N, C-alpha and C positions, 0 to 999 in steps of 0.2 A: 587382890585386895579391892574391896568394894569402896567406891567413893560415896560419901554422904551428900545427897542432893538437898540443898536448902531451898525453901520456898522463896520465890521472888518477893522482895520487900516492896510493899506498896508505898508510893511516895505521897499519896493523898490519904490523909486520915479521914475519919468519918466527918460528916458535915459540921456537927457541933464543935468538934476538936479543931477543924479548919477555921471556923469563925473565931474561936478563942485565940488561935495562933495569929490570925490576922489582927485582932485587937492588940495583942502583945507587940507585933511588929510596928503597928501604927504608934503605939506609945513610945517605943524605943526611938523611932524616927523623929517623933515630935519633940523629944528632949534635945535633939540637935547635938548630941555628944558623940555621934558615930563618925568614923572616917568616911571618906567618899566610897572606898571599896566596900566597907560594911553596909553603907546605905544602899549601894547598888545591889549587893547580895540580898539584903532584906527586901528591897523593891522587887527583885526577880522572884523571890519566894512568894511574896504577896501576890504577884501576877499569877503564879502557878496555883496558889490556893483559891484565888478569885475564879479562875477558869474552872477549877474542879468543883467549886460550889455552884457555879452557874450550870455546869453539866449535871450535877446531882439534882438541882432544882428542875431542870428540863426533864430529866428522867422521871422524877416524882410527878410532874405535871402530866406526862404521857400516861403514867400508870393510873392516875386519877381519871383521866379522860377515858381510858379503856374500861375502868371499873364503873364509870358513869353511863356507859352505853346501855340503852334500853331498846329492845326491838330493832336493832340496827341503826337507831338514831341516837345521837349524843344529846344528853340533857345536861348541859353545862349551866351551872348557877354561879354567877359572878360573886366573888367574895367582896363585900363592901360593908364595912362597919357603920358607915354613915347613912345607910339607906333607911334605917329605922330611927327616926328622931321623935322626941316627945313633943 
C-alpha cells in the first residue's frame, strides 16, 4: 500500500499576507484582552513573521542588486522620495 506524501506546509506566508497577519496580531494585543499565554503566543508568531519579512526583503534587495549590475559594476540608485523638492 502506497503512502501519500504531503508537501511540507510553509509556515511563512507571502510577504503581504505576513504583514496583514502582523497588523492583526498588533491589534489583538493592543486591545489588552488576551491572557498572558495568548499574548506570548501572538508575540512569538509576530517575531517569526517579522524575521520572515526581513529575510524576504533582504532577498529582494539582493535580487535588485544583481539585476542592477552593469559591466561588472553595480549601479545602485538610492530610493529617496525627498530628493526632488519643488
